[in-house]
C-alpha atoms as one frame of an Amber mdcrd trajectory, in Angstrom:
protein
 -27.066  65.024 -84.276 -28.703  63.075 -87.079 -27.629  59.398 -87.368 -26.482
  59.711 -90.995 -24.415  62.809 -90.196 -22.873  61.062 -87.187 -21.904  58.074
 -89.335 -20.371  60.346 -91.947 -18.324  62.219 -89.333 -17.109  58.968 -87.826
 -16.044  57.713 -91.239 -14.098  60.902 -91.828 -12.532  60.861 -88.386 -14.088
  64.227 -87.601 -15.108  63.351 -84.042 -11.980  63.187 -81.872 -11.798  60.070
 -79.707 -14.572  58.333 -81.646 -12.902  57.795 -85.016 -12.098  54.237 -85.953
  -8.363  53.508 -85.485  -6.353  52.791 -88.625  -6.116  49.234 -89.844  -2.714
  47.556 -89.500  -0.633  47.479 -92.698  -0.977  44.369 -94.834   2.765  43.700
 -94.918   5.353  43.814 -92.156   7.600  45.834 -94.462   4.982  48.612 -94.332
   4.950  48.950 -90.514   8.115  51.053 -90.218  10.338  48.300 -88.857  12.702
  48.240 -91.831  14.662  50.907 -93.698  15.375  48.413 -96.494  14.705  44.697
 -96.954  16.264  42.951 -93.976  17.691  46.184 -92.532  16.018  47.449 -89.357
  15.532  51.230 -89.397  17.968  53.084 -87.135  15.118  54.832 -85.293  13.985
  51.492 -83.886  15.771  50.408 -80.718  16.659  46.774 -80.061  16.217  45.372
 -76.572  16.198  42.085 -74.666  14.271  41.655 -71.407  16.254  40.020 -68.634
  13.332  37.656 -67.908  11.967  36.602 -71.310   8.648  34.952 -71.965   9.269
  31.355 -73.045   7.520  30.324 -76.268   8.367  26.711 -77.103  12.053  27.551
 -77.413  11.601  30.249 -80.067  14.519  32.562 -80.758  13.274  36.122 -80.423
  14.314  39.592 -81.515  12.614  42.762 -80.290  12.529  46.432 -81.286  10.688
  49.541 -80.145  10.072  52.937 -81.740   9.543  55.814 -79.297   8.525  59.111
 -80.951   8.779  60.901 -77.581   9.696  60.182 -73.973   7.995  57.568 -71.791
   6.243  58.886 -68.709   8.151  56.920 -66.064   6.565  58.309 -62.912   4.917
  54.949 -62.198   7.819  52.504 -62.261   5.573  49.487 -62.766   3.167  51.200
 -65.155   5.046  53.219 -67.760   2.880  55.373 -70.031   4.091  55.250 -73.624
   3.705  58.162 -76.049   1.203  58.019 -78.873   2.990  56.628 -81.923   4.932
  53.986 -79.982   5.483  50.774 -81.942   6.926  47.540 -80.574   7.792  44.441
 -82.594   8.710  40.908 -81.513  10.049  38.365 -83.983   9.785  34.596 -83.418
  12.037  32.089 -85.162  12.125  28.307 -84.954  14.952  26.228 -86.373  16.641
  29.315 -87.787  13.579  30.416 -89.766  11.446  33.453 -88.984   7.836  32.384
 -88.411   5.993  35.451 -87.109   6.432  39.044 -85.999   3.965  40.708 -83.653
   3.252  44.431 -83.601   1.875  46.675 -80.853   1.117  50.194 -82.067  -0.266
  52.983 -79.893  -2.452  55.106 -82.164  -4.193  57.241 -79.521  -4.102  58.004
 -75.798  -6.018  54.798 -75.059  -5.944  53.063 -78.433  -3.599  50.257 -79.469
  -3.436  48.161 -82.610  -2.504  44.486 -82.234  -1.268  42.687 -85.333   0.640
  39.514 -86.157   2.498  38.816 -89.402   3.385  35.401 -90.827   6.689  35.197
 -92.718   6.644  33.933 -96.276   8.585  30.903 -97.457  11.287  33.062 -99.052
  11.793  34.942 -95.743  11.536  38.250 -97.586   8.418  39.691 -95.905   5.532
  38.775 -93.638   1.792  39.059 -94.284  -0.876  40.220 -91.837  -2.559  37.274
 -90.144  -6.382  37.200 -89.884  -7.862  38.515 -86.664  -8.531  34.972 -85.475
  -4.870  33.974 -85.711  -3.166  31.223 -87.675  -2.950  27.626 -86.432  -0.172
  25.234 -87.451   2.269  28.011 -88.344   5.411  25.969 -87.697   6.541  22.661
 -86.228   8.285  23.110 -82.868   8.666  19.397 -82.033   7.536  16.146 -83.673
   3.755  16.339 -83.871   3.584  19.744 -82.149   2.826  22.971 -84.018   3.164
  26.641 -83.095   0.002  28.725 -83.567   0.050  32.475 -84.193  -2.402  33.909
 -81.656  -5.585  35.782 -82.335  -5.811  39.488 -81.578  -8.083  38.743 -78.633
  -5.413  36.411 -77.238  -2.896  39.247 -77.514  -5.215  41.558 -75.604  -5.754
  38.947 -72.902  -2.037  39.064 -72.100  -1.176  42.717 -72.790  -4.330  44.152
 -71.219  -7.702  45.357 -72.386  -7.720  48.942 -71.104  -4.244  49.604 -69.705
  -2.118  47.992 -72.419   1.458  47.086 -71.478   4.565  46.227 -73.476   5.384
  43.360 -71.175   9.084  42.943 -71.917   9.814  46.671 -71.891   9.615  47.713
 -68.238  11.929  49.177 -65.641  12.635  45.722 -64.209  13.111  44.045 -67.577
  15.550  46.726 -68.765  17.385  47.071 -65.452  21.160  47.151 -65.893  21.354
  45.056 -62.701  20.640  41.925 -64.715  20.090  38.563 -63.119  22.935  36.216
 -64.179  20.724  33.223 -63.352  17.665  34.340 -65.342  16.195  31.444 -67.290
  16.542  31.645 -71.086  18.022  35.155 -70.885  20.078  36.625 -73.717  23.483
  38.235 -73.242  23.318  42.021 -73.096  25.213  42.476 -76.339  26.194  45.883
 -77.750  23.274  47.743 -79.272  20.627  46.466 -76.829  19.260  49.349 -74.804
  18.829  49.477 -71.011  17.422  51.991 -68.540  20.729  53.828 -68.705  20.369
  54.291 -72.471  16.768  55.488 -72.193  17.770  58.131 -69.650  20.796  59.205
 -71.695  18.626  59.639 -74.809  15.963  61.608 -72.945  13.409  58.865 -73.606
  12.416  58.307 -69.973  11.115  61.208 -67.935   9.649  61.557 -64.465  11.417
  58.504 -63.033  12.816  58.612 -59.494  16.173  60.430 -59.305  18.089  57.391
 -58.021  16.761  55.012 -60.686  20.201  54.334 -62.134  21.954  54.257 -58.757
  19.376  51.764 -57.454  17.917  50.049 -60.534  15.021  47.591 -60.087  16.064
  44.190 -58.770  14.130  41.187 -57.480  15.027  40.543 -53.862  16.200  37.163
 -52.621  18.962  34.619 -53.001  19.967  33.660 -56.573  17.513  30.729 -56.973
  14.639  32.837 -55.615  15.540  35.810 -57.764  15.508  33.781 -60.975  12.405
  31.744 -60.037  10.390  34.865 -59.224  11.695  36.556 -62.377  10.471  33.621
 -64.450   7.046  33.735 -62.791   6.901  37.493 -63.371   7.428  37.085 -67.125
   5.443  33.897 -67.714   2.638  33.980 -65.125   2.146  37.420 -63.559   0.708
  38.983 -66.706  -2.577  37.365 -65.597  -1.979  36.420 -61.970  -1.830  39.848
 -60.341  -4.038  41.991 -58.158  -5.035  44.494 -60.859  -6.178  41.690 -63.210
  -8.072  39.532 -60.724  -9.161  36.059 -61.697 -12.521  35.315 -60.023 -12.139
  33.085 -56.983  -8.343  33.144 -57.034  -6.503  35.645 -54.847  -3.146  35.021
 -56.508  -0.527  37.620 -57.365   2.660  36.173 -58.839   4.543  39.445 -59.125
   7.844  39.118 -57.225   6.852  41.245 -54.236   3.657  39.233 -53.637   4.217
  35.685 -54.905   5.562  34.048 -51.745   2.634  35.395 -49.724  -0.323  34.820
 -52.024   0.777  31.461 -53.455   0.632  29.650 -50.104  -3.149  29.275 -50.356
  -4.805  25.935 -51.235  -6.046  27.346 -54.533  -8.806  26.020 -56.751  -6.765
  23.342 -58.555  -5.598  20.538 -56.225  -2.689  18.389 -57.356  -4.033  14.894
 -58.140  -3.396  12.396 -55.321  -1.987  15.145 -53.073  -4.693  16.023 -50.513
  -2.465  18.595 -48.797  -1.551  20.440 -51.983  -1.330  24.197 -52.215  -0.554
  26.598 -55.045   2.981  26.633 -53.660   3.988  24.253 -50.878   7.468  25.129
 -49.529   9.642  22.053 -49.199   7.154  19.938 -51.145   7.327  20.289 -54.940
   5.034  17.280 -55.330   2.259  19.165 -53.476   2.672  22.412 -55.443  -0.065
  23.051 -58.008   2.024  25.796 -59.613   4.739  23.280 -60.510   2.242  20.608
 -61.544   0.527  22.966 -63.966   3.825  24.247 -65.398   4.675  20.643 -66.252
   1.324  19.757 -67.822   0.049  20.270 -71.349  -3.378  18.878 -70.577  -5.658
  21.730 -71.741  -7.471  21.703 -68.388  -4.320  21.928 -66.266  -1.760  23.698
 -68.482  -0.159  26.946 -67.361   0.319  29.299 -69.068  -2.861  28.355 -70.953
  -1.764  30.130 -74.158   1.357  30.355 -76.257   3.044  27.001 -75.665   2.554
  23.405 -76.717   5.771  22.129 -75.095   6.739  21.960 -71.429   9.557  24.326
 -70.459  11.567  21.591 -68.779  14.449  23.852 -67.737  11.994  26.077 -65.851
  10.176  23.105 -64.307  13.479  21.701 -63.048  14.588  25.053 -61.620  11.268
  25.763 -59.889  11.185  22.214 -58.483  14.612  22.663 -56.879  13.642  26.120
 -55.610  10.420  24.894 -53.967  12.244  21.936 -52.409  14.727  24.313 -50.775
  12.164  26.852 -49.506  11.836  26.853 -45.709   8.889  24.831 -44.467   5.930
  26.861 -43.251   4.823  26.369 -39.644   1.734  24.214 -39.278  -1.468  25.887
 -38.096
C-alpha cells in the first residue's frame, strides 16, 4: 500500500485497529457524566470502593457507565466492555478541584483525561497532557498537582488497563468495618449484588454472592492489607514487576514477599527489612509511608502529605505481628 494512501486511510479511520482513538472532550460536561448542569445522568452508576486510595485527604465521588456486561470470569482481572467510562472527582475544602476520566474506546484502547474545575464550579476544562501543577492547596505550603496522562497510565496499566477501585474485592458486600478512610455504603452506591441483579456482571463464579471476596486475617490485618492493596499493590505485584524487587503487596502475597531485606534499608537500622514483624522501626515499608523525601516517599505519586492515620495503623499492626524465627 502506498504511504500517502495509508496515511489517508488512517486519518479516515478506515483501517480497523489502526485508527487514531478519539480525542477526549474539551469540557467535562461533554463526557456524558451529566444530564444537566450538576445533575449526574441516571445511566451512570455511583460507587465507593471499600479500600479507597488516599490522596492528601481529598473527598472523592465516583461513577461508572457500563454499556454492556463486564466479563467477570477472572475475578481479579475484570474485562470491561468497549464504551465503558469511569469518572473520579476530587474535592478539597468543599471545592471540586479535578475529575479524572477513563474511557475504553476499543478492545485494547483507553483514553485517559483529567479536567480542572473552574472557579465558578460550573464545569471543568481538559488539562494538558503533561498535567497541571499547583492545582489546589491541601495544607500550608503544600499543593495538589493534577497528574499527567503518563502518570495515570503508570498506575492503571499500560496494556491491561484496570479501573482500580472497581473490582470484585472493592465492591464486595462483605465490607471491612475497619477499612481506613472508607465511606459508608449509602443508598445508591452499587455493589456486586447490584451488578449481578442488573445483568452487568457475567461469567463470575456461581457462589460469588454467597462467598463474596474478603481479605483473610484478624481485623487489624484485614484493614492493613486492604490499605496496601489500594495504595501500594497497583505497582508492587507480580504481573507488574519492578526490576530487582520481588515484592507483591496484594493481600494473598504481602506477608510472604515483604519479609525480604529489600533494596531500601531503613537509615540507622542495619537489620531492616521491607516488613519486619514485631519491629516497626526496622520496616522500610512503614518508613517510606511516613516520608515525603522524593527519594524515599511511597507511593511516589499522588500525595504531598503523609497519611498519618495509615502510618499509625500500620505501625501498630507490624508491632503486633508474630516475630519470625531467626535463621
